[in-house]
Each structure stands twice: as C-alpha cells, then as structure tokens.
C-alpha positions as CSV (number, residue, x, y, z in Angstrom):
1,M,85.3,100.2,-5.5
2,S,88.9,101.4,-6.1
3,A,90.8,103.4,-3.4
4,D,90.6,106.6,-5.4
5,L,86.8,106.3,-5.9
6,L,86.4,105.5,-2.2
7,L,88.3,108.7,-1.3
8,L,86.3,110.7,-3.8
9,H,83.0,109.3,-2.4
10,T,84.2,110.1,1.2
11,D,85.1,113.7,0.2
12,I,81.7,114.3,-1.4
13,K,80.0,113.0,1.7
14,S,82.2,115.2,3.9
15,Y,81.2,118.2,1.7
16,T,77.5,117.4,2.0
17,V,77.8,117.1,5.8
18,I,79.6,120.4,6.0
19,R,76.7,122.0,4.1
20,K,74.3,120.5,6.6
21,L,76.3,121.7,9.5
22,S,76.4,125.2,8.0
23,L,72.6,125.1,7.8
24,Q,72.4,124.0,11.4
25,L,74.8,126.8,12.4
26,L,72.5,129.4,10.7
27,I,69.5,128.0,12.6
28,L,71.4,128.2,15.9
29,L,72.5,131.7,15.1
30,S,69.0,132.8,14.5
31,V,67.8,131.2,17.7
32,F,70.5,132.4,20.0
33,S,71.9,135.6,18.5
34,F,69.2,137.7,20.2
35,L,70.9,136.9,23.5
36,N,74.1,138.7,22.4
37,V,73.1,141.2,19.8
38,R,74.5,144.1,21.8
39,A,77.2,142.1,23.7
40,Q,80.9,142.7,23.8
41,I,83.0,139.6,24.4
42,G,84.9,140.9,27.5
43,G,83.4,142.3,30.7
44,T,79.7,141.7,30.0
45,S,79.2,138.2,31.3
46,T,79.8,136.3,34.5
47,Y,81.4,132.9,35.2
48,R,84.1,133.5,32.6
49,F,86.2,130.7,34.1
50,L,84.0,128.3,32.2
51,N,85.9,129.2,29.1
52,L,89.4,128.4,30.4
53,P,91.2,125.6,28.6
54,N,90.6,122.4,30.5
55,S,93.6,120.4,29.5
56,P,97.2,120.8,28.1
57,R,96.1,119.3,24.8
58,V,93.4,121.9,24.3
59,A,95.7,124.7,25.5
60,A,98.5,123.7,23.2
61,M,96.3,123.7,20.2
62,G,95.0,127.2,20.6
63,G,93.1,127.3,23.9
64,N,89.6,126.4,22.7
65,F,87.7,123.2,22.1
66,V,89.1,120.9,19.4
67,A,87.0,118.6,17.1
68,I,89.2,115.5,17.7
69,S,87.5,112.2,18.0
70,D,89.6,109.8,20.1
71,N,89.6,108.5,23.7
72,D,90.7,111.7,25.3
73,L,88.2,112.5,28.1
74,S,89.3,116.1,28.5
75,V,88.4,116.7,24.8
76,G,85.1,115.0,25.3
77,L,84.1,117.3,28.2
78,N,85.0,120.3,26.1
79,N,82.8,118.9,23.3
80,P,80.2,116.5,24.7
81,S,79.3,115.0,21.3
82,L,82.7,113.4,21.4
83,I,82.1,111.5,24.7
84,T,82.2,107.9,23.6
85,G,82.4,104.4,24.9
86,E,86.1,104.4,24.3
87,M,86.4,106.7,27.3
88,H,84.6,104.2,29.6
89,N,86.3,104.2,33.0
90,A,88.7,106.9,32.0
91,V,90.1,109.3,34.6
92,S,91.6,112.7,33.8
93,L,93.3,115.0,36.3
94,N,94.4,118.5,35.2
95,F,96.2,121.4,37.0
96,V,97.0,124.8,35.7
97,D,99.5,127.2,37.2
98,Y,97.9,130.4,36.0
99,F,98.9,134.0,36.7
100,S,100.2,135.3,40.0
101,D,98.8,133.0,42.8
102,I,95.8,131.9,40.7
103,N,95.5,128.3,39.9
104,Y,92.7,126.1,38.6
105,G,92.0,122.5,37.7
106,F,89.7,119.7,36.7
107,A,89.0,116.1,37.9
108,S,87.0,114.0,35.5
109,Y,85.6,110.5,35.1
110,S,83.6,108.7,32.4
111,R,81.3,105.7,32.3
112,T,79.3,104.1,29.5
113,Y,76.0,102.3,29.7
114,E,74.9,100.1,26.8
115,K,71.4,101.6,26.5
116,A,71.7,105.1,27.9
117,G,75.0,106.2,26.2
118,S,78.2,107.5,27.6
119,F,78.5,109.9,30.6
120,A,81.2,112.0,32.0
121,A,81.4,113.9,35.3
122,S,83.9,116.7,36.0
123,M,84.7,119.0,38.9
124,Q,86.2,122.3,37.9
125,Y,87.6,124.9,40.2
126,I,89.5,128.2,40.1
127,N,91.3,129.6,43.2
128,Y,92.0,133.3,43.0
129,G,94.0,133.3,46.3
130,R,93.7,135.3,49.4
131,F,93.3,139.1,49.6
132,T,93.9,141.7,52.3
133,Y,91.2,144.2,53.2
134,T,92.1,147.8,52.3
135,D,90.2,151.1,52.2
136,E,89.3,152.8,48.9
137,T,92.8,154.3,48.6
138,G,94.5,151.0,48.9
139,I,95.8,151.6,52.4
140,L,95.4,148.7,54.9
141,A,92.4,149.1,57.0
142,E,92.8,149.0,60.8
143,D,92.8,145.4,62.0
144,A,92.8,144.4,58.4
145,G,91.9,140.8,57.7
146,E,91.9,138.6,54.6
147,F,89.2,137.1,52.4
148,S,89.3,134.5,49.6
149,A,87.7,134.2,46.2
150,G,87.0,131.2,44.0
151,E,84.6,129.6,41.6
152,F,83.4,126.0,41.0
153,A,81.4,124.0,38.5
154,L,80.1,120.5,38.6
155,V,79.7,119.3,35.0
156,L,77.7,116.2,33.9
157,G,78.2,115.4,30.2
158,W,76.4,112.9,28.0
159,G,77.3,111.7,24.5
160,R,75.8,109.2,22.1
161,R,76.6,107.9,18.6
162,L,73.6,108.0,16.4
163,D,75.2,105.9,13.7
164,S,78.7,105.4,12.3
165,L,78.8,109.0,11.1
166,F,77.0,111.3,13.6
167,S,77.0,111.8,17.3
168,I,75.4,114.3,19.7
169,G,76.0,115.4,23.3
170,A,75.2,117.8,26.0
171,N,76.7,119.2,29.2
172,L,74.8,120.3,32.3
173,K,76.8,122.7,34.5
174,T,76.0,123.7,38.1
175,I,78.0,126.8,38.9
176,Y,79.0,128.4,42.2
177,S,81.0,131.6,42.6
178,S,82.2,133.4,45.7
179,F,84.0,136.7,46.1
180,E,84.4,137.8,49.7
181,T,80.7,138.0,51.0
182,Y,79.3,138.1,47.4
183,N,78.2,134.7,46.0
184,S,76.2,133.5,43.1
185,F,74.7,130.3,41.8
186,G,73.8,129.4,38.2
187,L,73.0,126.7,35.7
188,G,74.4,126.3,32.2
189,V,74.1,123.9,29.3
190,D,76.3,123.0,26.3
191,V,74.8,121.2,23.2
192,A,76.9,119.8,20.4
193,G,76.8,117.6,17.3
194,S,79.6,116.0,15.4
195,Y,80.3,114.3,12.1
196,H,82.9,111.6,11.8
197,S,84.2,110.6,8.4
198,P,85.9,107.2,7.8
199,S,88.8,109.1,6.3
200,G,89.7,110.7,9.7
201,F,87.8,114.0,9.2
202,T,85.7,115.3,12.1
203,A,83.5,118.4,12.2
204,S,81.7,119.7,15.3
205,L,79.2,122.4,16.1
206,I,78.6,123.5,19.7
207,A,76.6,126.1,21.5
208,R,78.2,126.7,24.9
209,N,77.0,128.2,28.2
210,I,73.3,128.5,27.5
211,G,71.9,129.4,30.9
212,T,71.3,131.9,33.7
213,Q,72.1,132.9,37.2
214,L,69.7,131.5,39.8
215,K,71.2,133.6,42.6
216,T,72.9,136.9,41.7
217,Y,75.8,138.6,43.5
218,T,73.6,141.6,44.3
219,A,69.8,141.9,44.2
220,G,68.3,142.8,40.8
221,N,71.6,142.5,38.9
222,N,71.3,139.4,36.7
223,E,74.3,138.8,34.5
224,P,74.4,136.6,31.4
225,L,76.7,133.5,31.0
226,P,79.5,133.7,28.4
227,F,77.4,132.2,25.6
228,E,79.3,131.2,22.5
229,I,78.8,129.3,19.2
230,Q,81.8,127.4,17.8
231,L,82.5,125.3,14.7
232,G,85.6,123.2,14.5
233,I,87.1,120.7,12.1
234,S,90.1,118.4,12.3
235,K,91.7,115.9,9.9
236,R,94.3,113.1,10.5
237,L,96.4,113.0,7.3
238,Q,96.6,109.7,5.6
239,H,100.3,109.5,4.7
240,L,101.8,111.7,7.5
241,P,101.6,111.4,11.3
242,F,100.0,114.8,11.6
243,R,96.5,116.1,12.5
244,Y,95.4,119.7,11.8
245,S,92.6,121.5,13.6
246,V,90.7,124.7,12.6
247,L,88.3,126.3,15.0
248,L,85.9,129.2,14.4
249,T,84.9,131.0,17.6
250,N,82.2,133.5,18.7
251,L,80.1,132.9,15.7
252,Q,77.2,134.6,17.4
253,K,79.0,138.0,16.9
254,W,80.9,139.2,13.8
255,D,82.8,142.2,15.1
256,L,85.2,141.2,18.0
257,T,87.4,144.3,17.6
258,Y,87.6,147.3,20.0
259,Y,89.4,150.6,19.8
260,D,92.9,150.5,21.2
261,P,94.8,153.9,20.9
262,A,98.1,151.9,21.1
263,E,97.3,150.4,17.7
264,D,97.1,153.7,15.9
265,E,99.7,154.2,13.2
266,I,100.7,157.8,12.7
267,D,101.7,159.0,9.2
268,P,105.2,160.6,9.6
269,F,104.5,163.2,6.9
270,T,100.9,164.3,7.8
271,G,100.8,163.4,11.5
272,E,97.4,161.9,11.0
273,V,96.3,158.4,12.1
274,K,96.5,155.9,9.3
275,T,93.3,154.0,8.6
276,K,93.0,150.4,7.5
277,S,91.7,149.5,4.1
278,K,88.3,147.8,3.9
279,A,90.0,144.6,2.9
280,G,92.4,144.8,5.8
281,E,89.6,145.6,8.2
282,F,87.6,142.6,7.0
283,A,90.5,140.2,7.2
284,D,91.3,141.4,10.8
285,K,87.7,140.9,11.9
286,A,87.5,137.4,10.2
287,M,90.8,136.2,11.6
288,R,89.7,137.1,15.2
289,H,87.4,134.1,14.9
290,V,90.1,131.7,13.8
291,V,92.2,129.4,16.0
292,I,94.6,127.0,14.3
293,G,96.2,123.9,15.8
294,G,98.4,121.0,14.8
295,E,99.4,117.7,16.3
296,F,102.5,115.7,15.2
297,I,102.2,112.1,16.3
298,P,105.3,110.1,15.3
299,T,104.4,107.2,17.6
300,K,101.4,106.2,19.7
301,N,103.4,107.1,22.8
302,F,104.5,110.6,21.9
303,S,102.9,113.7,20.4
304,F,103.9,117.4,19.9
305,R,101.3,120.1,19.6
306,L,101.2,123.7,18.3
307,G,98.6,126.3,18.2
308,Y,98.0,129.9,17.1
309,N,95.2,132.2,18.4
310,Y,95.0,135.4,16.3
311,Q,92.5,137.2,18.6
312,R,94.7,136.6,21.7
313,R,97.7,137.9,19.9
314,Q,95.9,141.1,18.7
315,E,94.5,141.9,22.1
316,M,97.5,141.0,24.3
317,K,100.7,141.8,22.3
318,V,102.9,144.7,23.1
319,H,103.4,146.7,19.9
320,S,106.9,147.9,20.8
321,K,108.3,144.4,21.4
322,R,108.3,141.2,19.5
323,S,107.0,138.2,21.3
324,T,105.3,134.8,20.9
325,V,102.0,136.0,22.4
326,G,99.1,134.1,20.8
327,F,101.3,131.0,20.2
328,S,101.1,127.8,22.3
329,W,102.8,124.4,22.3
330,G,102.8,121.2,24.3
331,I,103.7,117.5,24.4
332,G,101.9,114.3,25.2
333,L,103.8,111.2,26.5
334,R,102.4,107.8,27.4
335,V,104.4,105.8,30.0
336,L,103.1,102.4,30.9
337,K,99.4,102.9,31.5
338,F,99.5,106.6,32.1
339,N,99.2,109.6,29.6
340,F,101.1,112.7,30.7
341,S,100.6,116.0,29.0
342,Y,102.3,119.4,29.3
343,A,101.6,122.7,27.6
344,R,102.7,126.3,27.7
345,S,100.6,129.1,26.2
346,A,101.9,132.7,25.7
347,Y,99.2,135.1,26.8
348,H,101.3,138.2,27.5
349,L,104.9,139.3,28.2
350,A,104.0,139.2,31.9
351,G,103.8,135.4,31.9
352,S,102.7,132.2,30.3
353,P,100.6,129.6,32.2
354,N,101.8,126.0,32.6
355,F,99.3,123.2,32.0
356,L,99.8,119.7,33.4
357,S,97.7,116.6,33.3
358,V,97.7,112.9,33.9
359,A,95.1,110.5,32.4
360,F,94.6,106.8,32.7
361,N,91.8,104.2,32.4
362,L,90.8,102.1,35.4
363,S,89.9,99.2,33.1
364,D,93.7,98.8,32.4
365,F,94.1,97.8,36.0
366,S,91.3,95.2,36.1
367,D,89.7,92.4,34.1
368,N,87.7,93.6,31.1
369,R,84.2,92.3,32.1
370,K,80.7,93.6,32.4
371,S,79.7,95.3,35.7
372,A,76.6,94.7,37.7
373,D,75.1,98.1,36.8
374,G,75.1,97.3,33.1
375,G,78.1,99.4,32.3
376,L,81.2,98.1,30.6
377,Q,84.1,97.5,32.9
C-alpha cells in the first residue's frame, strides 16, 4: 500500500472512530445530564479543587486535561485511559504557587502489572493558609486565635490498552476537606476512553467527578461534586515538530454564560444597552466550551507550550484594560534523567499562578528486569 493510500486509510478510520466517540458522548450525556440539568458551573458544587490543573504541561496548554498519549504520568492521571506501561515506575512531583498564600501540589507514582494493567497513585492537596478569627464585622475577636483550611484527595488510577487502537481507564478518588471545625468526606470516580491512531492522532472522552459526599459539612446539606464531561483531541504533525490540542469542556451543559453588568455596551446615541446578534450569542456560548493548546517540540529535550481558554478570558478579564488573561505558556526541559517543567497561566490582572514540576523514572536508576510481584522493573 502506498504512503498516500495508507494516510487516506488512517484518516477514514479516524473519522469513523470520531463518529463512534460522538455516539458514546451522546449516551453519556443522556445518562448523566440529569445530575446537572439546573446546575450553574460556579458555586453549586463542592471539592472544586479537584479541577485544578495538576501539572505545568496541562496548565500551559489551557488548564484542562489534554488527550496526549505519551509517557507523561501527570497527563495520565488527568485522563486515566492514557495510563500505560510506558509510565511504569514513573514519579511525578508538582507544586503550584497559587494566589495569595494558597498553594497546592501532587505527588504521583505508576506501576504496571502484565495481567492487571497499569496503575497510578497520586496524593493531591491544597493549603488555603491560616486565618484569624474575627466577628461578623471583621473586627478581631477578643483573644482571637487562628484556624487553618485545606483539602486532600488520594487518587488511584487504572488504565489498559484494549488493542493497538483503543484504551480505557478509571480513577477512584477519596476526598477529605476541612475548613475550621467543618469537615467533609467524599468519593468520586472518573471514567475515560481513548482512541490512538498510528498517524499520531488521539481522541479521548472522559466523565469526571461522578460521586457524592459521604459526610457533609453540615447535617442535611449534601452538595454535588463538580461533575463534567470532556472531549479532547490532539495530533502530532508529520512534517513539523508541533502538536496541537483541542478540548471541549462542560459538555453536560450548553449555556455557561451569566449576566455581567460590566459587559453591557451602551449605544452612545440612544443610551440603550446593545444586544448581541443571535449568531454572536451562539458563537460566544460555543467558544466557552473550547480550550486550545499547542506544543512545539524542536528536540526530545525541550518543548515550548501555549494555550488559550476562552471561558476564563471572558469571565476574568477587565474590560477597561488589555491583558493576557486566558492565555498560558510553559516550557519542558529534560536534563540527564530528569524532566523539569514550568508554566505560567494568566487568570486575572491580580496575578498569575506559577506551576513547577520534576518527573523521573526509577527504572532509569536500576537494571531493567522483572520484579517479584510480576510488575516490570
């Protein structure tokens, strides 16, 4: 078979798979949409820290999961269908200097067993800092003390290749949250499936944070987890050292907009508020689901990443001042046996978080042999 016919055959198979994924997406939507029919995205669910970017690579490419199939453990934990044997014995350590005195991080490890599949474990935390007790007016209470706030999640992920084209995976999350004397405990699950084309095209469908609170902060007040359905694709170009990524978020809910008086445009002649055209309104609603990312990889030891999150820009920008809100960037650098990554993501004029990580594989420091437990070493 000629190269052109092979590429055509691959493209046709990719198109067929996308159609199948779309059908699976519709099924997932019908099953899970009742959980969020009346939901708004912000302020109506608990454990929102579960949706924070877990690595500089993810943050640099828009801040959500990416459908990239390689040996990056942090990407695999975001999308468990991408946990593979290539991540065996991989370790990933991530730290984020968030806003004010808030910081969070992840520590992850992966191991593969020949019969059971590939597993990954991750400990996630967010530390909101220490707070001083005050009364309802903000005045320090007599003999004021301090209290702390934080949230934690222990994540166990599993992934398995069904064949050369398809893989599946799931995450089980045990979640603990503590704010002063209020604490909560919950369980969540992610389920995902991916298609891997020989031409470098990857498509993934994931339903995130399916679960419930087992112990609520206050009696009788059960809050939902931040459930979300996402569909992502990526493609490594054949003749350029570049990979693009497109992600569709919050597919369980079409309208992510909300009324913001600051966005009103006043007609200078009539003094009335201008209204968007139907086409403009549709485009705005559609784009709020789209996250675009790119990765320039000139060598195997260096990469440069960019991302754009339209929804973040629309919600966080200041209309009277130009800014890079919604854009993100980062770099990846391999030195000896260590992979270092850094990213900076513009959330608001008030500040931009810094993301740092170091990743390595324990097998690089030992002989490549089978271990006693049946795993690869």
